[in-house]
N, C-alpha and C positions, 0 to 999 in steps of 0.2 A: 527683498532678495528675489532675483529672477529665478525662473525654473532652472536655467543653465547653472546659475550660481549655486543653487541648492544641491546640484549633483556633483559639484567640485569636491574632490578628495575622496570620492567613493571607491575609486580604483584601488584594488588590493594587489600588491605585487609580492609580498613576502609575509612571513608569520608575524613580524613586528608590526606591520601595518594592519594586520587583523586586529590586534589588541588596541593599537592607538586609535583607530577609526571608531571602534565601538565604545571606547572608554569615555568619550566626551558627549555632551548634549548635542553639539554641532554635528559631530560625526554620526550619531544615531539618527538625527533629523535627516541628514543627507541620505543615509541608508534607507530610512523609511520612505522618503520620496521616491527613491529609485525602485524600491520594492512595490510601491503603490502603482507606479507606471508599468512595472512588469506585469502585474496581475489585472490591471484595469486600464490599459493604454487606450483602447478604443473608446471607452466611456469618457476618459479624460479629454480625448480629442474632440468628442462631441460637445462636452461641457465647455471646452475652450471656445467653441464657435458660438454657443448660445449664452454662456455666462462666464466669460473669461475672467471677470473680476473675482468671482467665487474661487476659481482654480488658483489664481495668483495669490489671493489672500490666504487660501488654505495652505499652499506650499510655503508661504512665507512664515506662517505661524508654527513654532515648535509645539505649542500646547495643542493646537487643533489637529495637527498631524498625529501627535502622540495619542490623543483621544481616540482617533479612528484606528490607528495601527497598533497600539500597545494596550488594548483593553480586551484581549481575547480574540479568537479567530472570527472572521467574517465569512459567512457562507457564500455570499455573492457580492464581491467588492464593487462591481459596477452598479448593481442595484443599490447598495449602501451609499455610494457617492451620489447617485441621483436623488435619493431621499434626503441626504444631508444638504445638497444644493437647494432642494425645494424648501426645506425648513429655513435656510438662511435667506432665501428670496422672499419668503412669506413673512418673516419676522426679523428684518435686519436690525432694528433698534433693540428688541429684546435680547438678541444674541450677542450684544456687546457685553452682557453680564456673564461672568465666568460660570455661575451655577447653571444657567440655561444652555451654555455651550456644552457642558458635559451631559446634560439631559438630552440635548439634540443628538449628540454622538451615540448615546446609549440607544435612543429610539432608532436611529439609522442602522446601527449594527443589529438590533433585534428584528426590525421589520425587513432586513435583508435576507432573513431566513426563508427557506423555500415555503411557498404557499401562504406566507404572511402578506396581507393586502397593503400594497404600497400606498394606496389612496387613503388609508386610515392612519398613516403615520403622523400627519400634522395634528389630527385630533388628539392623539395620545400625547404628543409633545405639549400641545396647548393645555391639556388637562393638568399636567404636572407643573407647567410654567405658571398657570393662573392660580392653582392651589397653593403653590409655594409662595407666590407674591401676596396672597391673601392670608398667609400664616395658618393654613388649614392642614398642613402636613406635619408629621412628627419632626421635631427639630433635628433629629439624626439624619434626615434626608440631605441636609446641606453639608454634611461631613462625608458623604459618599463620593467615591471616585467613579469614573465612567463605567468601569467593569462591574462595580457593585450595583450601579443603577440599572444594569441590564436585568438584574433579578427583581427589579421593581416595575420597570416599564413593560415587562413581558406579561403583565396582568391580562387575563382573558381565559380562553379555552372552554371546553365542555359547553358548547352552544355557540361558539364562534364569537365574532366581533360585533354582531348586529346589536343595535340598541333595542330591538324588539326580539325577545326570546333568547338573547345571549348576554355575555359579560362585556357589553360595550361600555362606553363612557358614562351612560346614564346610571349603570350599575355601580361604577366606580364612585360617582358623585354620591349616590345613596349610601354606599358603604363608608365613604369618607365622613359623611355627616351623621351617620347613625351607629357606627361601631368604633367608638373611641376607647382604647384600652391601653394599659401599660404594655410595652413591647412583648414581654414574656407571656402575657395573657392571651395573645393572639393564637397561641397553640390550642386554646380551648374555645376559640370563637366559633368553630364549626357547630358547637352544641347550642348555639342560639337558634338553630334550625332543627326541627324535629326529624328524627329518622322514621320515615314512613314509606313502605313499599307501595301502598295504595293511597290515593287521595281520598277526600271525604265522599266522593262519588263512586269510589271503588275502582277507579282507573289505575292501572299499574304504571310505575315509573318507566317500565320497559316498553310501554306503548306510546302512541302519538298523542293521547288525550289527557295525560297526567296534568299538564299545565294549561291545557286548552281553555278551560273556563276562566282562566285568570290572565288572559293575554293583555288586558288593560294595565297590568301592573309591571313595574320595573322588575327585571328578572331576579336581582339580588333580594328585593323585597318579597317577592312571592316565594322564593326558596325559604326565607325565614318564616313566612306565614303558612305556606302549604306543606313544606318539608321536602324530603328527597332521601336518597340513599347515599352511599359513601362518596360517589362522584360529585354530586351536588354539594354535599356538606363540606367536602375537602376544598372544592373550588371556592365556596363561600368563605371559609376560613383563610385560605391563602390570599384571595383577592381583597379581603378586608384589610389584611396587613399591607399589601402592595398599594391599595388605594390611599393609604395613609403614609406612603413613602418608606415602607419597611420591606426589605428583601424577603421574599418567600417563594416557594415552589410547590407544585403538586407532583405527585409521583405514583406510579403504579406498583402494586404488590400483588401476589397471586390471588386472583379473584377479588381484588379490593383496590380502592383508591385512597391514598393518604396525602399528607402534605407536610411541609417543614417551614419553620420560620427562623430567620437569622436573628437571634435574640441579642447578640452582641458580635463584635468583629471576631471572626474565627470560630463562632459557636452557632452551628445550625442545630435546632431542636426539632426532632420528628414529632408529628402530631397526628392523632387518630391512626396510629400505625399498629399493624397486627403482625408484621414480619420484618426481619432484617433484609429480606429479598426485595429491594426497592429499585425501580426503574425511574430515574428522574425525567420529568417532562421538560425541565429547563436546566441547562448546564453549559458551561463554556468548553469543557473538554470531553465529557463522556456521560454515560447514563447511570453509572452505579454510585452508591453512596461513598465508596472509597474515592472515586474521582472527584466528588464534591469536596471531600475533606482535603485531598492533596492539592486541588486547585486553589482552595482557600489559603493553604499554607504558602503556595508559590506566589500568588498575587499579593499576599500579605507582605512579602519581601519584594516590593515593586521595583526597587533599584536593581536587584539581581535579575528579576524577570525582564526588565528593559534591555539590559546588557545581553542576556541570553538570546532574546529575539533579534537583536542587532547582528549577532554572530550567525544566527540562522539565515538572515537575509544575505549575508556575505556568502555563506555556503551555497545557497541556491544560485547565486550569480556565478559561482565558480565551478559548479559541478561538471559542466561540459568542457570548459576551456582549460581548467587546471584542477583536476581531481585531487592532487596532493594537497593543495592549499584548501580545497573544499573540506577535506578530511580534518585539516588543522582547525578550520573554522567551526566544524561540528564539535570537535573536542573542546574548543574554547567555550562554546555555548553550554556544554554540560558541566564544565568547570565553574562557569558563572552561576549556574543553578542546577544542581544535580537532581532535584526532584521535579524538574519540568518534563512531564511525561510525553507531550507531543514532540519535544526536542529529542528525547530518547528515541521515539519511534522513527522520526525522520532520519536520525543519525544511523541507527542500526539498519534501516532499510537501504540507505545509501551504501553502507559497508557490504551488506548482503548482495545487493543487485549490481553494484558498480565495482567495488574494490575486491570482492570475492576473496576473503581472507584465507590464509593457509590454515591447516588443521590446528596447529598449536595456538594460533591467534584466537580461534573460537573460544577456547577455555578462558583466555584472558578477558575477552569481551563478555562472556557469560558471568564470570566472577565480578566484573565491574558493575554490570546491571544489577545483580543480586545484592551486592554490597551497598551501592549507592541508594537503592530503592527499598532496602530491607524493611524500613519502617512502614512501608505500604505494600504488603505482600501481594495483594491483588494487582496493583499497578506494576510491580516487579515482574509478575507472571505475564501481564499484558505485553510488556516489552520483550521478555525472555522468550515467549512463545513465537515471536517473529523470526527468531534465528534458529529455532529448534530443529526444523527439518534439514537445512543445509549443514548445520553444525554436526548433527548425528551422522549425516551422510559422509562427512569429511573425516570424522574421528575414527580411530581404530576401535574394534569391538571392546577391547579391555578398557577403553577410556570413556565409553559412552555413559556408563552408570555414574562414574565420578563427575562427569560434566553436569548431569542432572542433579547430583547431590550438592553441587555448589549453590544452587538455588535454595535447597532445603536447609542447608547448614546456615545460610544467611538469615532466613526468615524464622527459624526455630527460636531465635532469641527475642523475637518480637511477639507481642500479644495482640496486635490489631493493625490498624485502629478499629476495624469493624469485622464482623463475620462476612464471608463471601462464599462463592461456589468453589471452595477448595477441592471438592471431590471431582469437579469437572476438570480442574488443572491436573489432578492425578491421573485421570482417565486419558487425557490428551498426551501426557508424558508417557504413559504405559503403551499407548498405541503407537506413538512415534518410535519408541524403543523397539517394539515388535518382539519377535522371538516366541519360544514355546512357553509352556506353563512354568517351567523351571526359571526361565529368564524373568518372567513377570513376577513370580514370587520372590526372586532375589531383589528385584526393584522394590517391592513392597516391604521386604524385611529391612532394607537399607533406609528407606524413608521412615519406617516405623521406629527404628533405632535412633535416628536423628530427632524425630519429632516427639519422642517419649518425654523429653524435658519441657515441651511446649504446653502452656496452659490452653492455647487456642486451637492448635492444629493437630494435637494428639488424637482427640476424640474423632474428628472427621476422617483422619487417616484410617483408624480402625473401622469406622463405619463403611468407608469405601472398600477396604479389603474384605470385610464381611460380605458385602453385596457381590463383590467380584469373584471371590474364591470359595466361600463356605458352602454354597449349595451344589456345586458340581462335584460328583464323586471323585473325579480325577485330581481335584485340587484341595478338597475340604480338609483331609488329614494333614496335608502339608501346611495349609493355612493355620490350623490350630497349633501345629508344631512351631511355626514361626512365632505365634503369640507366646508360646511357652518359652522359646529361646530368648525373645526380646524382653519379656517381662517376667523372667524367672525371679522367684523369691524364696525365702527360707521354707515356706510351706507348699511350694509349687513342685512337688516331686512327681506328679503324674500329669497327664494331659488335662484332666478336668481342673486340677488345682492351678495349672498354668493359665488356663483359660479364665478361671475365676480371678486370678491375680491380674490378668490383663484387663478384663472387663470392668472390674471394680473401680480402679482409678479413672478409666476412660468414661464410665457412666457419670462419675462425680464431676469430671472435667466438662462433660456435655451439659450437666446441670448448672455448673458455675458459669459457663459461657452462655446459657440460655438457648442452646442449639437444639431445637425440638427434633429436627430431622435426625441428627446424630443420636440423640437420646432414644428415639424410637427404634432406630436400626440396631443400636447396641442392646436395647432391652429385649428385642426379639431374638438377637443372637444368644442371649443368656437363658432361653426358654428351658433348655435341658438342665440347667442348674437351679431353677426355681423350685421351691417347695410349694405344692398346691395348698390353697386355703379353701377348705370345703364349705365354709359358712355361707349361707345364702341369706338374702334380704330382699323384701318386696321392693321392686323398683317404683319410681314415679313415672307418670306419662311422658312420652317423647323419646328422643334419641339420648344415647349415653354421651353427653357433651364432653365429658372428661376423657373419653377414649381418644387416643392419638395425641395426647397432650404431654406435659412435662411437669415433674415435681422437683422441688428443691427444699431440703430440710435445713434448719438453722445450723446443724452440725452433723457429723457422723461419729461413729464409735467402733470399738472392736466387735460389738454385737450387731452392727449394721451389715447387711448384705446388699450392696447396691444392685446386684442382678435381680433382686426382688422389687426394686422401686417401680419398675414398669407396670407391674400388676396392680399397684395401688389404685390406679384410676380405671381399671378394667374389671369386668365381671369375675374374672378368675381370682382376684385378690392378690395382695402382695404384702410388702412391709417396709418400714424404715425404722431406724433406732438412733435417736440423737445421743449425744454425750450428756452427762449430768450438767445442767445449766439452768439459769433463771430465765423464765419465759421462753422455753423452747417452742418451735413452731415448724410447720411445713406449709409451703405455698404450692398450690396446684395451678398450673396454667392450663386452661381447657383446650381441647383440640379444636374447638370452634367457639367463637363468640356466640352467646346464646341468651334466650329468654328462659330462665330457669324455672322448672316446675317443682323441683325438690332435690335435696341432697341426702344421701345415705352415708353415714360414717360408721365404720366397723372397727372395734377394738381388737388388738392382738392378744389381750389378756383382760378378762373381766373379773379375775380373782384377786389374789394378793397384790399383784403388780398393776392392776387396773386403776388403783388410786393415783398412780403417777400422772394420769391424764386429767385428773380433776383439780379445779373446775375446768371443764372443756368449753372453749369458746370458738365459734365458727363465724367468720366474716367473709364478705364478698366485695369484689372491686371490678371495675372496668379497666382501669389502667395500672393496677398493681401498686399504686401509691396511696390512693384515698380509699379507706376501708369502711364498710358498714356492717356492724354486728347484726347477725340474724338468729343466733342461737347461743345459749349458755346453759350448762347443766352441771350438777354435782352428782347426778345419778350414775353410778359406776357401771351399771349393766346396760349393754347395748345389744344389737345395733341401734343407733340413733337416727330416726327419720325426721327430716326437717322440711315440712311443706312450705313452698315459696311461690305458688302460683299467683301471678299478678303483683308480686312484691320484689322481683329481681329480674327486671326486663332486659338489662344489658350487663351481662357478666362475662368476664374473661378470666378472672382469678378467684380462687377460693383459698382461704387460710384457716388452718386449724392450729390452735395454740392452747397451752395451759395458762390460765389467767390468774396467777398468783405470784408471790415472790419467793417460792421455794426453789432450791437448787436440786434438780432431780432429772432423771431420764424421761423421755417422751417417745411413745411408739404407737402406731396404729396399723391396721391391716387393710383399710379401704376408705377411699373418698370417691364416691360415685356421684356424678352430677348429671341430672336429667333435664330435658327440656327441648325447646325448639331452636334450631340453628338460625342465626341471623346472617351468617356469611358462608 
């Protein structure tokens, strides 16, 4: 088909033609070619003069155009086309194979990113081509589509692409040949390399000489032999998976580097992770974990994704000459795939900047965003936030709060899929709303009332309100009154009881969600309600690693006071009280990953009820899944001091449990963990 022929039928004249053109492979192909010419016309003209056959063959092939245009965004389409043309020119015979065609497209799209070296693209393509032909990759590689391969061919980072001192192809070859694991086991591949801040000569990883004595070695090999810290280990684990044809990414966490492996379609498994606050280093749509989850769902329904993209191309071509039809095309895109976040963003920005909706339309738009994206609250907020300022400016004062509540009403029914910076969203909403303390507290109360039924967003809402309102004399009393009104119960007749009734469920919700930040904030908010525990115990050397952490008991009971949970890991002491059950336990997540010198466990009763804890067993873990017993006693009198110097070098979790088959209550007053911080 000629270039002219490929563009036939692209013209959209009415809403019926919007649907008919995007609904067929031929129509989508024509739209893709037209869009490619729109965004890379100069590059296509240059390629037509130097490699006309490539351009003609590309435009003629539905598969090849779709590989490039329907596999996620391309940062620089002109650069991507140049790379793709160079790959086809260098390996015309190999690229008659469909598997190599998708690999080439994935490489072109990946190396089209800013600062990625264009001259390294062929080497990356050749590595995966040759490894596949030799049967050296995981068999799953041949089942991957182009968009999935982008998470494989993006191997590298943390040292660049150089074969000397970086994660170049020599490292990929070494990892391919030396790290052969079942797919799910690549989440633990990082621990093939030792965690070492200083090498055997005493040079720090943060200096220039850490790997200097080992420049003769391939980088991946020397990481495994010499060691490193979180950045080196996470890149080792992720690149080991990618070198074997398995999608993986690295990601940043506060003060830490982690990674994730796609262990099966739709299932990304975090590895070496210390926090839910993750910034992805590789992603098609964005940098948060939510965006990874939602893009996986969107691309998993490839037919819907393709139609959605076709409608977006239509809308872009119509924006200036026929805004009415452009709006219809955007609506069609969202109807085809309601969870396509970039489509939502492009659509609402067109409405905001070009169509300028009337006040009543903003409420409809806001409700649509919140409803369609409610399963992904962070993404819903990402889109909703883009209309927040103009919508609030257009709406009457008495309608502004209700506009914001449409978002909260939609997401309150959803548990996830993951934790995110919900407090930042609340802060942005409150700032946009403006007003005095009374207006802000009214906003908080409405949000709290809606989110009180939410397992995920209730605790962060209270934590945000506590931070914003409880410390200022002008608002603290009103804040506590709000808590009392929203969470009133049969025993909440006074302000203190109302606060207790509010904090108890919120603290338990934070524990259930594993939200350390909310647990800490709520725990501190309950300081006036806690009963001090005067018992002292000799500490072990080092920092109090448990401070700033989180606890979760196997159950709660009518004798449990969640406001006391915070003190369990602190010097002031605290308490928890489970229900009567078999093998009750409490798990403490330390505030910092650490090399533990010792643990001090305090009982809440050494007398008649002290027998409830016996036999007492203490275990430690790095990941919260695999446990190592370090202490067991039937001696009822504490406190119990457990020396662990040199025996517990990487600990993130401590578990205390009763180690028998009795059905009984379980309660302690302190679990204090001491040692040296590793992060």
